[in-house]
N, C-alpha and C positions, 0 to 999 in steps of 0.2 A: 504494500500500500504506500502511495506517495505521502510524504510529509506535507503539511499545509505550509506553503511558502511564506517566509518572512518578508517577501517583497510585496505582499498585499498592502494597499494604501494605508498610510497613517491616518489620513482623513479622507472621507468621501462625501462630497456635497453635490448631489445631483439635482438638476432642475431642467426644465424645458424652455428653450427660447424659440419663439415662433413654432414651426413644425419640426424643428431639429432637436432630437434628444441630445443632451450634453451633460458633461460631468467634469467637476474639478477633481483632480487626483493629486495628492501629495506624493512626491518622490520619496523613496525609502532608503534607509541606510544599508550598508553592506557589512557583514560581520566577517572580520579577518582574524587570523591568529595573532597572538601577542607579537608585537613588532621587534622585540628585543632578540628574538631568535632568528638567526640566519638559516637558510635552507640550502644545502648542497644539492644541486640538481645537475646530473650528468657532468660532474666534475667542476661545475661552476657555482660559486657562492651567489645565491640570489637573495636580495634583501629588499624588503619593503621600506621605502624612505618617506617619512612624514614631511610635508612641505613647510611645516613650521608655524610659529605663532603669528606671523604677519598675514597669513591666510586662514589658519585654523584658530578657532576660539572656543569658549565654553558652550557656544551654541552649535547645533548640528550644521556641518557643511557637507554638501552632497552634490552628486551629478556633475562632475567636471566636464568641460568641453575645451579642448586645447586648439589653438590656431595652427595652421600648417607650418609656420616658421617656429613654433614652440615658444613664442615670446608673449602670448596673450592667453590668459586662462579665465574662462567664465565658470561659475559654479553657483549653487543655491546655498543661501544661508537662511536658516529657519529661526523665527522668534527674535530676530535682532530688533532693538528699539528703532533703528533707522528704516526698517521695512515699511513700505508705503502704507500697508493696512495693519500694522502691528497693534494698534489700539482697537481695531474693529473686528479682526478675524483671528481666532485662535490658531496658533501654529502656522502663521503666514510664511510663505516661502518666496523670497525675492532673489533676483539675479545680482551677484557681485562679481567683481573682476580684479585681476592683478596683472601687472606687466613684469617681465623679466629683463634685467639689464645684461650688458655684454659679458659680465662676470658670472652670469647664471643666477643672480640673486633676485628673489621675488620681492616686489614692493608690497607695502601694506595694502590690503584689499580695499576697494572702494565700492560703494553702492551705485549701481546703474540708475539712471534718473527715473523719476516717478512715471513719466509717460510710457516708458518701456515696461516697468513693473506695475501694470495696470490691473492685473488679475489677482485672485487670491493666492494661486499657486503658479509661479512664473518659472520659466526655464529657457535656456538657450540650447537648441538642438544642433546648431552648426554655425560656424563663422567662415565666410568665404576666404580663400587664400589671400585675396587683396585687402581683407579686413573692412570691406565697404558694405557688406551685406550680412544680415543675421537672420537665421531661421528661428522663430519663437514658438513656444507652446501656446496654444489657444487660437481661436478664430476671432479676428478683429475687423471692424469696419470703420475706416477713418479714425483709427486709434481707440475705438470703443469696443470693449469685450463683448463678443456675440455668443460664443459657445465653444464646444469642443472642435478642435481643428488645428491648423498650422498657419502661421503668418510670417511675412517678411518685413524687415525694416532696412532702410538704406541710409548711408551717411550723407549729410549735407555739407555745403562749403564751410559752414561755421563749426564743423565737427559734431553737431547735434545729429539726431536721428529723425527720419521721417515718421509719420504716423504708421502704425502697423496695419497691414492689409492682408486678409486671409488669402491663401492659395485656392485657386479654382480647380478642384480635382473631380474629374468625371466619376459619377456613380458613388461618390464618397458617402452619401446618405445611407447607403446600405450598411455601413460599418459604425454608424453613430450610436448604436446601442451599447457599445463597449464602455465599461467603466474605466478602462486604461487605454491610453493612446500615447505613442511616442514615435520619434522619427530621427533620421539622420539624412544627410545629403552627400552625394559624391562631390569631390572637388571640381568636377567639370561643370557644376551648377545645373545639370540637366537630369540627374538621377536621384530619386527620392525613395528612401526605404522606410517602411512603417512596421510597427508591431501593434496589432489590434485584433479584435475578434468580432464576428457578426453573431455570436451566440449570446443571447440575452442572459445576463447574470453570471456569465462564465469569466474566469480569469485565465483560461487557456488561450493565450494569444498565438497568432501565427505571424509570419513575416511576409511582407508584400513589397513590390517595387512599382513605381510610377515614373513616367518620363515626361519631360517638358515637350509639348507639342508645338508651341509657339503661341504668341499673343496671350501669354500668361495662363494658358490652359494646360493642365496636366492630364495624362491618360488615366483611365480607371486602374485602380490597384490590381496587380497581378501577383498571385501566389508564387513564392520562390520554389515551390515544388515539394514532392514527398520526402526527399532526403533531408530537407531542412525542417519542414513542418510535419512533425510526427503526430499522429492522432492521439488526443487525450493528454498531450504534454504542452507545457508553456514555453514558447519561444518568444523572446523579447529583447529589447535594447540593442538593435543591430548597430554595428559600426562598420562602414565601408572604408577601408584604408585608402591611402593616396594613390595606390596603383590601380584602383578601380576594379580589382580582381579579388583581393583578400577580404573576407567578411568575418568579423567577430560578433558573436551574439551570446545571449544568456539563455540557458535552458535547464529544465529539471528532468531531462531525458535520462534513460538508464546509462550507467557507466560513469556518473559524476561522483565527486567527493562529498557533496552535501546536497542542499536543497536546489538552488540554482547555481550553475557553474558557467564559466566563460569557455566557449568553444570556438574553434577556428576552422574555416573551410575556404576553398578557392573556386571561383567561377570557372567553368570549363569551356563555355562558349557564350554567344550573345543572346541565347534564349532566356537566360536568367532562371532557368529551371534545372540545369545540370551543374552539379557541384561535386567536389571531392568529398570523401567521407569526413564528416566533422571530427575534429581532434580536440580532446579536452586539454586545456593548458596546464592542468595540474597545480600542485602547491608551489609557491606560497600564494599564487593568484587565486586559486580555488581552495575552499576550506569546507568545514562541516556546515557552515552557514550558507548564505545566499550572496552571490556575486552578480553584478550587472553594471551598466553604464561605464563601459570600458572605452577609452579614447586614446588616440595616438596623434603625434604630429607627423609631418611628412617624412621626417627622418626615420620614423618607425623604431627607434631604439628603446624608448621608454613608454610604458603604458601608464595612464593616469586613471585612478579609480577612487572609490570611497572606502574608508576603513572605520570600523567601530572599535578600534583597539583601546580607546579611552585616553589617548595621549593628551588631548586638550579638551575634548567635549564628547558628546554622544557619538559623533561621527566626524571624521577628518578626511581631507583630500591628501592622497599619497601617490607615490609613483613606484614602479618596479621595472628594472631592466630586463628586456626580453632576451631569450636565447635566440640564436640565429634561425633555428627552424620555426620559431614562433613569430618571426618578423614578416611583414609583407615584402613584396618585390621592391627593389630600390627605384626611386624616382629622382627627377631633377626639379628643383624649385627655381623658377626664373623670376627675377625681380627687376624692376626698372621704373622709368618715368615716361610718360607720353608728352611730347613737346610739339609745338608749332615749329615746323622746320624753318620758316622764314624769320620769326621773331624770337625763337628759342624760349618762348614762354610755356609753362606747363599747361596741359589741357586735360579736362575730364572727357573720357571717351569710352565707348564700348570696346571690349577686347574679344577677338575671335581667333581661335586656333584650329587649323584643319590639318588632317593627315594627307600626305601626298603619296602616290599620284591620284588617289580616289577622290580627294576633295571633301571627304566626310568631316563634318564639324565635330571636333573632339572636345570642345568645351568653350565656355564664354566667361567673361568677367567684366570688370569696370575699373577704370583708373580713378584715383581719389579726386574728388572735387576740390580738395585743398591744394595739392601739389602735383597731381598727375601720376602719383605712384601706383604701381600695380604689382601683383604677384600671381603667378599661375603655376600649377603643378603638372608636369609632363612625365608620363611613364616612358621607360626606355623602349627600344625596338620599333620606333616609328620615325618617319620623316615629317617634320611639321612646318607649316607656314603660319606665322604669327603676325597679326596686324591690329591696329586700332581702327576705330570707325567713328566719324563725326560728320555732321552736316557741313557742306561746302568745303570739304577737305578730301583729298585723295591720300590713301594710306601708303606709306613705304613699308611693305611687308618685310619680315625677316625670316630667315630659314634656319631651323635647328634640325640637323639630320642626326637622329639618335639611333637609327636602325643598324648602324655598323659599329656602334660603340660597345665595348665589353662592359658588362655590368660591374663597375668597380665600387658600387655602393652609392649612397645618397650624396648628391652634389647640389650646391647653390651657385648660380651664375647671374650676372647682371647684364641686361641688354635693354637699352632704351629704344623706344618706338617714336616715329616721327609722322606727322600729318602735314601735308603740303597744301596750302590754300590754292583753290582753283582760279588761277590768274594767268594772263598772257605772260610768257617768258619763264614760267615756273617749270622746273625739270623734275621728273619723277623716276626714280631708280626702281627697276624691277628685279628684286633680289631672288625671286623664285622662278626665273627663266633659266633653263639648263640646256647645255649642249654637251655631247661627248667631246673628248680632247681632239682639237684640231678639226672638228666637224661643224657643220651648220644646220644639220637636221635637228629639229626641236625634240627634246625628250618628253615623254608623257607627263612628267612631273610639272611641266611648264603650263599645262592647260588651265589649271586653277587660276594662276596669276594672269594669264592673258584673257581669260574669261572676265576677270575683273575690269580689264581695260575696255573690253567690248561693252560691258554693262555701263561703264562710265560714259562712253561715247553715246550710248543709247539714251542715257539720262540727260546728257548735255548735247543736244543735236546740233548746236551751232559751233561746237568746239572742233578745231582742226589741229592735228598734231604732226610732229616729225618723230619717227621712230629711229633711234640710233643705236649702234653697237660699237664697243671699244675693246681694245686688247691691251696687254702689257707690252713691254719693250723687247721681249724675246722674239727672235725671228726677224726677217728683213722687213723694211718699211712696206714694200709692195705686197708681200705675203700677208702682213697684218691688215693692210687696207682691204685686200680682197676677202679675207676671212670675215672681217667685221661687216663688210658690205653685204656679203651673203647671209650672215646671221640676221642683220637688220631686215633684209628682204624676206627671210623666212618668217620672222615675227609679223611683218606687215601682211604677208599672204595669209597667215592664219586668221588675222583679224578681218581681212576682206572676205574670207570664206564664211565668216559669221554674219555677213550681210551689211557691213559698214560700207558706205559709198566711197569709191576710189578717190574722189576729190578731197576727202577729209583726212587722208593719211599719206605721208611720204616716208621713204626710208633713206638712211644715209649711214655708211660705215666710215668711221674716223680713225681706224687703226689705233696707233699708239700716240696720236697727236694731242689728245686731251686728257692727260693723266690727272687723277684726283689725289694721288698719293705717290710716295717714292716707289721706284721700280727696283730698289736695292734690297728689298726684303720680300719674303713670301707673302706676308700680310698685305704689304703695299701693292704687290702685283695682283693679288686677289681682288683688292678694291678697284684696281684699274680695269680688270676684266668685267665688263658690265653691259647691260642693256638698259636704255632709258627712253623716255619720250618727253617731248617738250611741247607745251601749248603754244601754237602759232597764232591761233585766232579763237576768240571766245565771244 
């Protein structure tokens, strides 16, 4: 017989808003072993580390959510006098946060503002890698609490947050009978994972996935399949790692150490119903009690979770270093700023990254309205085109070819993005146009970039351009001129074949006559080998 899970809500206050059944559910603590004991696991000492008194207090701290870069931590604090509804709601739970400095020290936790902590039981389910979007517990309309569901907030130019607005999820009403609901989001910003049930009065949740369709509409929740969702067992608190493949979740399924344990599985294809056999993470992460609300940064080295070891209060935020086999696949965290190429001023813009040569959208983001900063997470084994997008600008895309890199582990790189205003005389570099060595036949990876030029010319029917190609200084002047001229003509012919009128585009090869960098280094020569277009008439 199964034990009654200690993950049942601390408080349950259910009521109906309009025709939508809804419920407030308090998140619960996780019982871990005494933290003074180290555990030797496969020859490695594994230790639970308490994050200390600047985060943990005599009040319960629960449900951590860590940012992709590992430097911003959200969590719940219960019954703190600063909680928005401390005086009116027993056991109120508000969102608090802490930042980590370059030395790895966590700052004293702060209360997130009252407009975000508008419900009785608040929680952050996800923070985007760029730190500009937060997924919240609860359904809100223009910042007013509406009922059970999920909502988004976005950062403004003054560093405040917009009013929360609920996600529009198809067929979601089918699941609104659940007394528990939780979620996480993939770092691509397009994949949403739930735990919930459509069985009235049941605490046996299943895991579901939903995808962003466009226009802020999400697909109907889809079960993750029979290997994940076992009949008559409770699957909950999913966490999708930065690789988009590795899933951690809590379950009371057979084979665990206690009531609810943390399990790990890997997605085997894009159906989201085929998974590797779930593996129990074992002690010290799992104990005789109940574990849930497991979270990782993009580096995947440390897991953050909740402990009831009693070090500071009824429950604390702790972390534990994972063994190699418990980690997700490594990824790259790309950070940078979006700039106006003409003025060098920072811009807020949408971010799009696509895989090449298929052009599939791998994820989205947004640069900060304050300084144009962005962060995105990219799994290895893909070739990516990355660009910003804003009205009245053409994006200079960047290329990150990760499909030939050996997985050396988690990396962080910096790459700025530029947007060029659409004006006569402006030059637009096409970084994702590719030719084989000494050839002028376009490679398939070029189609995504050139289709953007076609779309641009269709959007601005009065624009006329010159398409140009350039080489480095290796080879004779005549050879370089001929090669560049043929390459420029190949690009022009591709665009003409898409229906653009011939009088709107000319081609010109310039060989090595217009370098933008030194030809004395490999990096300089690479910058000089390029395809560009220039606006001649607008």
